[in-house]
C-alpha positions in Angstrom: 185.5 83.3 62.1 187.3 82.3 65.4 184.5 81.2 67.2 184.2 79.4 71.1 181.5 76.3 71.8 180.2 75.2 74.4 179.5 71.2 74.4 181.9 70.5 71.9 181.8 67.2 72.9 177.6 66.1 73.1 175.1 65.8 70.2 174.3 68.9 69.2 177.6 70.5 70.0 179.8 68.4 68.5 178.1 67.9 65.3 177.8 71.9 64.7 181.6 72.4 65.9 182.1 69.2 62.8 180.1 71.1 60.0 182.0 75.0 61.3 185.7 73.5 61.0 184.6 71.7 57.3 183.5 75.5 56.8 187.2 75.9 57.3 186.6 78.0 60.6 188.6 77.8 63.7 186.5 76.3 66.9 187.5 76.0 70.3 185.5 74.0 72.5 184.6 73.9 76.4 185.2 70.1 77.6 185.9 69.6 81.0 187.5 65.7 80.7 190.8 66.2 79.2 190.6 62.2 77.9 187.6 63.6 75.6 189.6 67.5 75.1 192.4 64.9 73.6 190.0 63.4 70.7 188.8 67.0 70.3 191.8 67.7 69.0 191.8 65.0 66.3 188.7 66.4 65.1 190.1 70.2 64.8 189.2 71.3 67.3 191.1 73.3 69.9 190.1 72.1 73.3 189.3 74.6 76.2 189.6 72.6 79.7 186.7 74.2 81.8 182.7 74.0 82.6 180.0 76.0 82.8 180.7 77.1 86.5 183.8 78.6 85.3 182.5 82.0 84.1 186.0 83.7 84.1 187.1 80.8 81.4 183.7 81.6 79.7 184.2 85.7 79.6 187.8 85.5 78.0 186.6 83.1 76.0 184.2 84.8 74.5 185.6 88.0 74.8 188.9 86.9 72.0 186.3 84.8 70.1 184.8 86.3 66.9 181.8 84.3 67.8 179.8 81.9 70.3 177.7 79.4 70.4 176.1 77.6 73.0 175.1 74.1 73.0 175.7 72.8 76.4 172.7 73.6 79.3 169.3 75.5 77.5 168.9 75.8 80.6 172.1 77.2 82.2 171.6 81.2 83.3 174.6 82.4 85.1 176.6 80.9 82.4 175.1 83.2 79.4 175.4 86.1 81.5 178.5 85.6 81.8 179.3 85.3 77.8 177.1 88.0 77.4 178.7 90.8 79.8 181.5 90.0 78.4 180.4 90.3 74.3 178.5 94.0 76.0 179.4 96.6 73.0 180.9 94.0 70.3 178.6 93.8 67.8 179.9 89.7 68.0 177.0 87.0 67.8 176.2 84.1 70.3 173.8 81.8 69.5 172.0 79.9 72.2 170.5 76.5 72.0 167.0 76.5 73.4 164.5 73.2 73.0 160.7 73.5 71.5 159.7 71.7 74.5 159.4 75.3 76.4 155.6 75.2 74.0 155.1 71.8 75.4 151.7 70.7 76.6 149.9 68.6 79.1 148.5 65.8 76.6 150.3 63.2 78.6 150.2 61.1 75.7 146.5 61.3 75.4 145.4 63.3 72.8 146.9 65.3 70.0 146.8 69.1 70.2 145.6 71.2 67.6 148.1 74.4 68.6 150.6 74.7 65.8 153.4 77.3 66.7 155.6 79.2 64.5 158.0 82.4 65.7 155.2 85.0 65.3 152.8 82.7 67.8 152.6 84.2 71.3 154.0 81.3 72.5 151.9 79.3 75.4 154.6 78.5 78.3 153.7 75.6 81.3 155.0 76.5 84.6 157.6 73.9 84.7 159.2 75.7 81.4 158.2 79.5 82.4 162.1 79.7 83.8 163.6 78.8 80.0 161.1 81.0 78.6 162.4 84.1 80.7 166.2 83.1 80.3 165.2 83.3 76.7 163.8 86.2 76.4 167.1 87.6 78.4 169.4 86.2 75.8 167.1 88.6 73.4 167.0 91.4 75.2 171.1 91.4 75.1 170.2 92.5 71.3 169.9 96.2 73.1 173.3 96.0 74.2 175.0 95.4 71.7 175.4 91.5 71.4 174.5 90.0 68.4 171.8 87.4 70.1 170.2 84.7 68.0 168.3 81.6 69.4 167.9 78.3 68.3 165.3 76.1 68.9 165.3 72.7 67.7 162.2 69.8 68.0 163.1 66.5 67.8 166.2 65.7 66.9 167.0 62.4 64.9 170.3 61.3 62.6 173.3 60.0 63.7 175.7 63.0 65.3 178.8 64.4 63.7 181.0 64.6 66.6 182.3 62.8 69.7 178.6 61.6 70.7 176.7 60.0 67.3 173.5 59.8 69.4 170.3 62.1 69.7 168.2 61.5 73.1 164.4 61.0 72.1 164.4 58.3 69.6 167.3 56.6 71.2 166.2 56.5 74.7 162.8 54.5 72.7 165.4 51.5 71.7 167.2 51.1 74.5 164.1 50.9 76.5 162.4 48.4 74.0 165.8 46.3 73.6 165.9 45.9 77.5 162.8 45.1 77.9 161.3 43.5 74.4 158.5 45.7 73.9 158.7 49.9 72.4 157.0 51.5 75.8 155.0 54.9 74.5 153.5 57.5 77.4 149.4 57.0 77.4 148.3 56.2 73.8 151.0 57.8 72.0 148.9 60.2 70.3 150.8 63.9 70.8 153.0 64.9 67.9 156.8 66.7 67.7 157.9 68.6 65.0 161.2 67.1 64.0 164.6 67.9 61.8 167.3 65.9 61.4 171.0 66.9 63.0 172.6 67.6 59.4 169.9 70.2 58.5 170.1 71.7 62.1 174.0 72.7 61.3 173.6 73.9 58.3 170.7 75.8 60.4 173.8 77.2 63.4 175.8 78.4 60.5 173.9 80.2 58.7 172.4 81.9 62.3 176.2 82.8 62.6 176.4 84.3 59.3 173.5 86.3 58.7 170.9 86.1 61.4 169.8 90.1 62.3 170.2 90.9 66.8 167.2 89.2 68.8 166.4 86.6 66.4 164.4 83.5 67.3 164.3 80.4 65.1 162.8 76.6 65.3 164.3 74.3 63.2 161.9 71.7 62.3 160.8 69.9 58.9 158.4 67.2 59.2 156.6 65.5 62.8 155.8 62.4 64.0 153.6 61.4 66.7 154.7 59.0 69.2 152.5 56.1 68.1 153.8 56.1 64.4 158.1 56.5 65.9 157.3 53.2 68.2 155.6 51.3 65.3 158.5 52.1 63.4 161.0 51.0 66.2 159.0 47.8 66.7 159.4 47.1 63.1 162.9 47.8 62.6 163.7 45.3 65.8 161.5 43.1 64.8 159.0 43.3 67.8 155.1 43.4 67.9 152.7 46.0 69.8 153.5 48.6 72.2 153.1 49.1 75.0 151.6 52.3 77.2 153.0 53.3 80.2 150.3 55.9 82.0 152.4 59.1 82.3 152.1 59.1 85.9 153.8 55.3 86.1 156.0 56.6 83.7 157.0 59.5 85.4 158.1 57.3 88.3 160.2 54.9 85.5 161.9 57.7 83.7 162.2 61.0 86.0 158.4 63.8 85.4 160.7 65.7 82.9 160.9 63.1 80.3 157.6 61.5 80.7 155.0 64.6 80.9 157.5 66.8 78.3 159.8 64.6 76.3 157.8 61.9 75.7 154.0 62.8 76.7 153.3 66.2 75.3 153.0 68.3 71.8 155.5 70.1 70.4 154.4 71.5 67.2 156.3 74.1 65.6 157.0 75.7 62.3 160.1 76.9 61.3 159.5 80.0 58.8 161.5 82.3 59.8 164.8 80.2 59.3 163.8 79.4 55.6 162.5 83.4 54.9 164.9 84.8 56.6 168.6 83.2 56.5 167.1 81.0 53.2 167.8 77.3 54.9 166.3 74.5 53.2 166.4 71.5 55.1 167.2 67.8 53.0 165.6 65.8 55.4 161.5 65.9 55.7 161.0 61.8 58.1 162.0 61.3 60.9 160.1 57.4 60.1 162.5 57.6 57.4 165.2 57.2 59.1 163.9 54.7 61.5 163.7 52.7 58.9 166.1 52.8 56.6 169.1 54.6 58.2 169.3 54.1 61.7 172.3 52.5 63.5 171.3 48.9 65.4 
């Protein structure tokens, strides 16, 4: 297949692109930086200079490709509308990347939620994520207009990326903070828990989705889960540090920004990827982010 991917220089997009190239697909990747464009060429990816605001470029690439993978931004509606319009009536796949903070709560690190969502569970969406929820609805609705739309909704992603950016978001940030301050900081008591998925397993899911996901599909991506206390303890042990430091969510919001404090590190985001396993035969090989921190995380 000839595929167009946004976010080709990013952690998810770079890893997915590498997986697609390894499978023999032809990949064109959106990139803003001409220096990074040369690096993409070295990875076997044909660069397309532009950004998510270049709607003509996005529409052209979508029309000329056999399928589109959007990993650049979970919340950028204009770029998605441009590509969906270009693909209307084609039957081609568009795989969009969302994120499981979509169902994140307001635990502020102080409680474990018993709520666990799968693809058939009615979602509980906080006010701060309603726009993302609405955008996902727009993507799925495009299935009725002849676009094979698919949404993949990853949880906390770990593992070394296979593209230009080897680092995910949540665990590396905590490691960076620990190195700077000599202690691992968690929001509140760190009792909140997130489902997790390894980047290699996630890349496999994108490949399966492109090959055989039906139009209008939504898939969570998870294999295992962990509390932020457990994650923090593993990071602390790996770095040879002592106890964890509890930071109230309000203080964390001042230090790290509200999105990180209340969603990325303070919420519960517990899901089960039942549909991907059942419909696509997805069989993730990695089940423990804690074991990865303990034995494989690069320091």
